C-alpha positions as CSV (number, residue, x, y, z in Angstrom):
1,X,26.5,12.9,-5.4
2,X,23.0,11.3,-5.7
3,X,22.5,8.4,-3.3
4,X,25.3,9.5,-0.9
5,X,22.9,10.3,2.0
6,X,23.6,8.6,5.3
7,X,20.5,6.4,5.2
8,X,21.4,5.2,1.7
9,X,24.8,4.1,2.9
10,X,23.4,1.7,5.5
11,X,22.5,-1.9,5.1
12,X,18.8,-2.5,4.9
13,X,19.3,-4.7,8.0
14,X,19.7,-1.5,10.0
15,X,16.0,-0.9,9.4
16,X,14.8,-4.3,10.6
17,X,13.9,-3.1,14.1
18,X,11.7,-0.4,12.7
19,X,10.0,-2.8,10.2
20,X,9.5,-5.3,13.0
21,X,7.9,-2.7,15.3
22,X,5.6,-1.6,12.5
23,X,4.7,-5.2,11.7
24,X,3.3,-5.6,15.2
25,X,1.1,-2.5,14.9
26,X,-2.5,-2.6,13.6
27,X,-2.9,-2.5,9.9
28,X,-4.0,1.2,10.0
29,X,-0.4,2.0,11.1
30,X,0.7,1.2,7.6
31,X,-1.1,4.3,6.4
32,X,1.4,6.6,8.1
33,X,3.7,9.1,6.5
34,X,7.1,9.8,8.0
35,X,8.9,13.1,7.7
36,X,12.2,13.1,5.9
37,X,15.2,12.7,8.1
38,X,17.3,15.2,6.3
39,X,19.9,17.5,7.9
40,X,17.6,20.3,8.9
41,X,14.8,18.1,10.1
42,X,17.3,16.2,12.3
43,X,18.7,19.5,13.6
44,X,15.2,20.8,14.3
45,X,13.6,17.7,15.8
46,X,16.6,16.3,17.6
47,X,16.4,12.7,16.5
48,X,19.3,11.6,14.4
49,X,18.1,8.2,13.2
50,X,14.9,6.7,11.9
51,X,14.2,4.3,14.7
52,X,11.2,3.2,16.9
53,X,12.1,5.9,19.4
54,X,12.0,8.6,16.8
55,X,8.7,7.4,15.4
56,X,7.2,7.4,19.0
57,X,8.5,11.0,19.5
58,X,6.9,12.1,16.2
59,X,3.7,10.4,17.2
60,X,3.8,12.1,20.6
61,X,4.4,15.5,18.9
62,X,1.4,14.9,16.6
63,X,-0.9,13.9,19.5
64,X,0.2,17.0,21.5
65,X,-0.6,19.2,18.6
66,X,-3.3,17.3,16.8
67,X,-6.0,19.9,17.0
68,X,-3.8,22.5,15.2
69,X,-2.1,20.1,12.8
70,X,-5.4,18.5,11.6
71,X,-6.8,22.0,10.9
72,X,-3.9,23.1,8.8
73,X,-4.5,23.1,5.0
74,X,-1.5,23.9,3.0
75,X,-2.3,23.3,-0.7
76,X,0.4,22.0,-3.0
77,X,1.4,24.0,-6.1
78,X,1.2,22.8,-9.6
79,X,4.8,22.7,-11.0
80,X,3.9,23.9,-14.5
81,X,1.5,26.7,-13.6
82,X,2.6,27.7,-10.1
83,X,-1.1,27.7,-9.1
84,X,-2.5,26.0,-6.0
85,X,-4.0,22.6,-6.4
86,X,-6.9,21.0,-4.6
87,X,-4.4,18.6,-2.9
88,X,-3.1,19.4,0.6
89,X,0.1,18.3,2.2
90,X,-0.3,15.4,4.6
91,X,0.3,16.0,8.3
92,X,3.6,14.3,8.2
93,X,4.8,16.7,5.5
94,X,3.6,19.7,7.7
95,X,5.6,18.2,10.6
96,X,8.5,17.8,8.3
97,X,8.3,21.5,7.2
98,X,8.0,22.7,10.9
99,X,11.2,20.9,12.0
100,X,13.0,21.6,8.7
101,X,12.4,25.3,9.3
102,X,13.5,25.0,12.9
103,X,16.7,23.2,11.9
104,X,17.3,25.9,9.2
105,X,16.8,28.6,11.7
106,X,19.3,27.0,14.1
107,X,21.9,26.7,11.3
108,X,21.6,30.3,10.2
109,X,20.4,32.4,13.2
110,X,20.3,35.7,11.3
């Protein structure tokens, strides 16, 4: 059922600590993308909730792998044609794909 995800079932008040943490950060922090916290990302990354600790861990992962992640260019595909576009996925999406795949691998080890 659409909208039945765990995050959508919570009160918005549950996200107040994350919003407060971001509000104290420099304005450039608002330009961040955050990976999806879906089942496979959670299983692959090991953080079960979107909280300040998870954001710090994602930031640390990025900093440890920045030279590789910043050089990755994965172009998006145009839905209608199936051809590559000039747009590349942002780093957060690449991190999301890495840990989604890791979680998927753990779920089906074949």
